[in-house]
C-alpha positions as CSV (number, residue, x, y, z in Angstrom):
1,X,137.1,61.3,174.9
2,X,139.7,60.0,177.6
3,X,138.4,58.8,180.8
4,X,140.2,60.7,183.6
5,X,141.3,57.3,184.5
6,X,143.3,56.7,181.6
7,X,147.3,57.0,181.3
8,X,147.8,59.6,179.5
9,X,144.4,61.8,178.7
10,X,144.5,62.4,174.6
11,X,142.3,66.1,175.2
12,X,144.2,69.5,175.2
13,X,145.8,70.8,178.0
14,X,143.9,74.4,178.9
15,X,145.1,74.9,182.5
16,X,143.3,76.6,185.3
17,X,143.7,77.7,188.7
18,X,141.7,78.1,192.1
19,X,141.2,78.2,195.5
20,X,138.9,76.0,198.3
21,X,139.2,75.4,201.7
22,X,140.0,71.9,202.9
23,X,139.9,70.9,207.0
24,X,139.9,74.9,207.3
25,X,142.9,75.9,205.4
26,X,142.4,77.5,202.5
27,X,144.4,75.8,199.1
28,X,145.0,76.7,195.5
29,X,144.9,74.1,193.0
30,X,145.8,73.9,189.4
31,X,143.6,71.2,187.1
32,X,144.0,70.6,183.1
33,X,141.9,69.2,181.3
34,X,141.8,65.1,181.5
35,X,141.5,64.8,185.0
36,X,139.1,64.3,187.5
37,X,137.2,67.8,189.1
38,X,138.9,70.0,187.6
39,X,136.8,73.0,188.4
40,X,136.8,72.1,192.1
41,X,137.1,69.7,194.8
42,X,134.5,67.4,194.0
43,X,131.6,66.5,196.8
44,X,132.6,63.0,197.6
45,X,136.9,64.2,198.6
46,X,135.5,66.8,200.7
47,X,133.2,64.3,202.3
48,X,135.9,61.7,202.6
49,X,138.7,64.5,203.9
50,X,136.1,66.3,206.9
51,X,135.3,62.7,207.2
52,X,139.1,61.2,208.2
53,X,140.1,60.4,211.9
54,X,144.1,59.7,212.3
55,X,144.5,56.2,212.4
56,X,145.9,54.6,216.1
57,X,148.5,53.5,214.9
58,X,151.4,54.6,213.3
59,X,153.0,55.2,209.7
60,X,152.6,56.7,205.9
61,X,149.3,57.5,204.5
62,X,148.5,56.7,200.8
63,X,145.6,58.0,198.2
64,X,144.5,55.5,196.0
65,X,143.8,57.5,192.8
66,X,144.9,61.1,193.8
67,X,143.9,62.5,190.8
68,X,145.6,66.3,191.0
69,X,146.5,65.7,194.6
70,X,143.1,67.2,196.7
71,X,142.8,64.7,199.6
72,X,146.3,63.8,200.2
73,X,147.6,67.5,200.0
74,X,144.9,68.1,202.3
75,X,145.8,65.1,204.3
76,X,149.5,65.7,204.5
77,X,148.9,70.2,205.3
78,X,146.6,68.5,208.3
79,X,149.3,65.7,209.6
80,X,152.6,67.2,209.3
81,X,154.1,63.9,211.4
82,X,152.8,61.4,208.6
83,X,154.5,60.8,205.6
84,X,151.7,61.0,202.4
85,X,151.8,59.6,199.2
86,X,149.6,59.5,196.4
87,X,149.4,57.4,193.4
88,X,148.1,57.3,190.1
89,X,147.3,56.0,186.9
90,X,147.0,59.0,185.7
91,X,150.4,61.0,184.4
92,X,149.2,64.5,183.6
93,X,147.4,64.3,187.2
94,X,150.8,63.2,188.5
95,X,151.8,66.2,186.8
96,X,149.5,68.3,188.5
97,X,149.8,67.0,191.9
98,X,152.9,67.5,192.4
99,X,152.8,71.2,191.6
100,X,150.1,71.2,193.9
101,X,152.2,70.2,196.7
102,X,154.9,72.8,195.6
103,X,152.5,75.5,195.3
104,X,150.4,74.6,198.4
105,X,154.2,74.0,200.8
106,X,153.2,70.8,201.3
107,X,156.7,69.2,201.5
108,X,155.9,65.4,203.9
109,X,154.3,64.4,200.1
110,X,155.4,62.7,197.3
111,X,153.1,61.1,194.3
112,X,153.8,57.5,192.4
113,X,152.5,56.5,188.6
114,X,150.6,52.5,189.6
115,X,148.1,51.0,188.2
116,X,146.5,51.1,191.3
117,X,149.3,49.3,193.6
118,X,151.5,47.5,191.5
119,X,154.6,50.0,191.7
120,X,154.1,50.3,195.7
121,X,153.3,46.5,196.5
122,X,156.8,47.4,198.8
123,X,154.9,49.3,200.9
124,X,152.4,49.0,204.0
125,X,150.2,52.0,205.0
126,X,148.7,53.3,208.3
127,X,145.8,54.4,206.2
128,X,144.4,54.4,202.3
129,X,141.9,56.9,201.4
130,X,140.0,56.3,198.1
131,X,137.5,58.3,196.4
132,X,137.3,55.1,193.6
133,X,136.9,56.0,189.7
134,X,133.4,54.4,189.4
135,X,133.2,54.8,185.5
136,X,136.7,52.2,185.7
137,X,133.9,49.5,186.5
138,X,132.9,47.6,189.5
139,X,135.8,45.2,188.8
140,X,138.4,47.8,189.0
141,X,136.7,49.0,192.2
142,X,137.1,46.1,194.2
143,X,140.3,45.1,193.1
144,X,141.2,48.6,195.0
145,X,140.2,47.0,197.6
146,X,141.8,43.9,197.6
147,X,145.0,45.7,196.6
148,X,144.5,48.4,199.4
149,X,143.3,45.7,202.2
150,X,147.0,43.6,201.7
151,X,148.7,47.1,201.4
152,X,147.8,48.1,205.3
153,X,150.0,47.9,207.9
154,X,148.2,45.9,210.9
155,X,145.2,47.3,212.5
156,X,145.5,49.6,209.1
157,X,142.5,50.8,208.0
158,X,140.8,51.8,204.0
159,X,138.8,54.7,204.1
160,X,136.3,55.2,200.8
161,X,134.2,57.2,200.1
162,X,130.9,55.9,197.1
163,X,128.1,57.5,196.3
164,X,124.7,55.0,197.2
165,X,123.5,55.9,193.3
166,X,126.9,54.4,192.4
167,X,127.6,51.2,194.2
168,X,127.7,51.9,198.5
169,X,125.8,49.3,198.9
170,X,128.4,46.5,196.7
171,X,131.1,48.1,198.0
172,X,129.6,47.9,201.5
173,X,129.7,44.4,200.7
174,X,132.9,43.2,198.9
175,X,134.5,45.0,201.9
176,X,132.6,42.9,204.6
177,X,133.8,40.3,202.5
178,X,137.3,41.5,203.3
179,X,137.5,43.3,206.2
180,X,136.6,42.3,210.0
181,X,135.0,45.7,210.5
182,X,133.1,48.0,208.0
183,X,131.8,51.3,209.8
184,X,129.6,54.0,207.8
185,X,131.3,57.0,209.3
186,X,129.1,59.4,207.6
187,X,126.4,60.0,204.8
188,X,126.1,63.1,203.1
189,X,123.6,63.7,200.5
190,X,123.8,60.5,199.1
191,X,127.6,59.8,199.8
192,X,128.9,57.4,202.3
193,X,132.1,57.5,204.0
194,X,133.5,53.7,204.9
195,X,136.2,53.0,207.3
196,X,137.1,49.4,206.9
197,X,139.7,47.5,209.6
């Protein structure tokens, strides 16, 4: 079976729609086979969404590896003064993300197909959030961190959620090599939320 981080998942479509509360708002999401965490918002993404603090600097927000859009849509809905961009390599996930933004009446948001940040290299962000695709491998995850650093505005922040058993210690080490300051913002049920500045 194709992984959720492939461009065109080769699995039959079977969409489903359900509701979920994030940041004290109820959202409706439509998901499908071939996308990450299709039955509910995964625990890591939820911890990241709830832990995120708005950066002190002005500028857009980026959801790197947005999937069907729970992180970017929750951010856009609760940060009406910011534009939010979600990027992913998975075409099916991006199509769902567009639909989910519409059905939640979120307008300050857009989505774009991109292998990591290859297609948005001309833009800079106040904060980048990611729940990285661990199964894609450590090399891909660390490349995401490096490309994110280069896409941040001055004093911008990279927010990462990662499970301890899936590489949080090595992720923290890599972030510390790339950034001046790495804070563990939250730990919950084995998940770590890092903010790198």
